[in-house]
C-alpha atoms as one frame of an Amber mdcrd trajectory, in Angstrom:
protein
  91.373 157.402  77.765  93.510 156.501  74.108  94.870 160.541  74.031  96.378
 159.896  77.542  97.642 157.152  76.514  99.415 158.467  73.290 100.417 161.373
  75.151 101.645 159.332  78.398 103.920 156.826  75.212 105.241 159.702  73.873
 106.803 161.507  77.893 107.846 157.757  77.510 109.832 157.776  74.665 111.137
 161.126  75.427 112.517 159.354  78.870 116.173 159.264  79.451 117.001 155.974
  80.829 120.845 156.626  81.753 119.616 159.038  84.228 118.176 156.467  86.313
 120.246 154.700  89.046 122.523 152.741  88.618 122.878 151.197  92.516 119.725
 152.798  94.802 115.498 152.352  94.098 114.774 154.077  90.614 111.586 153.499
  88.529 111.392 149.728  86.973 113.458 148.159  89.684 112.121 145.310  91.440
 113.436 144.945  95.315 112.322 142.857  97.386 112.014 144.013 101.500 111.983
 142.329 104.508 109.740 143.505 107.006 109.632 144.591 110.573 107.230 141.106
 110.668 109.285 138.612 109.002 107.953 139.235 105.886 109.484 139.049 102.871
 107.418 141.390  99.700 108.716 141.853  95.750 107.151 144.752  94.099 108.731
 147.299  91.006 108.502 150.336  90.919 106.343 151.452  88.212 104.643 155.007
  86.745 101.289 155.676  89.171  99.001 155.036  85.885 100.213 150.774  85.731
 100.786 150.606  89.634  98.971 147.607  90.882  98.294 146.086  94.286  97.795
 142.667  93.208 100.215 142.203  90.841 103.600 144.303  93.077 103.495 147.176
  91.024 103.925 150.490  92.905 103.701 153.556  92.174 106.930 155.548  92.193
 104.926 158.476  93.262 103.094 156.469  96.219 104.289 156.600  99.947 105.808
 153.402  99.988 107.604 154.087  96.828 108.843 157.788  97.732 110.523 156.215
 100.701 112.265 152.945  98.688 113.485 155.630  95.293 117.022 156.155  95.383
 117.132 153.638  98.602 120.113 151.021  98.510 120.828 147.115  99.726 120.918
 147.518 103.816 118.975 150.955 103.950 116.093 150.280 106.010 112.799 152.217
 105.139 110.059 153.263 107.354 106.250 154.186 105.479 103.648 156.189 107.326
 100.345 153.987 106.229  97.060 155.181 106.604  97.246 152.219 110.160 100.738
 153.486 111.163 103.599 152.964 110.378 105.741 149.897 108.562 109.266 148.742
 108.792 110.872 147.439 106.202 114.699 146.264 104.625 115.748 146.631 101.341
 117.306 143.571 100.769 117.390 142.507  97.354 117.895 145.513  93.827 117.371
 145.527  90.701 117.619 148.268  88.317 116.308 148.329  84.784 119.954 148.685
  84.413 120.422 144.597  84.833 117.355 143.646  83.451
C-alpha cells in the first residue's frame, strides 16, 4: 500500500494543473448540482483513490464524475445509476484555479 501511495504521489506531482479547464468542471472542481427532484448536492471531483461519497468526494472515473467533467454552469447532466437515471443541472462551479 505504501509503495502504491508513493507511486501515486509521484504521478500527481507530475500533473500539469495548467491543463485543467478554467471554465469547466475537472479534477479538483467543487460543483453544486440541482437534481430534478429539487435536491441540492455539493460534491468535489477527485482521483479514484480519494473518493468518499459520504464526504462528497466523487471520483472523476465514476458514472456521475464522468458525466460532470467538462460541463459548465447551466448544463444539464443525466446519469444512469443502478435503479434508473438521475438528472441534474450544474448550478455552481468552483475550479481548482479559483481556490
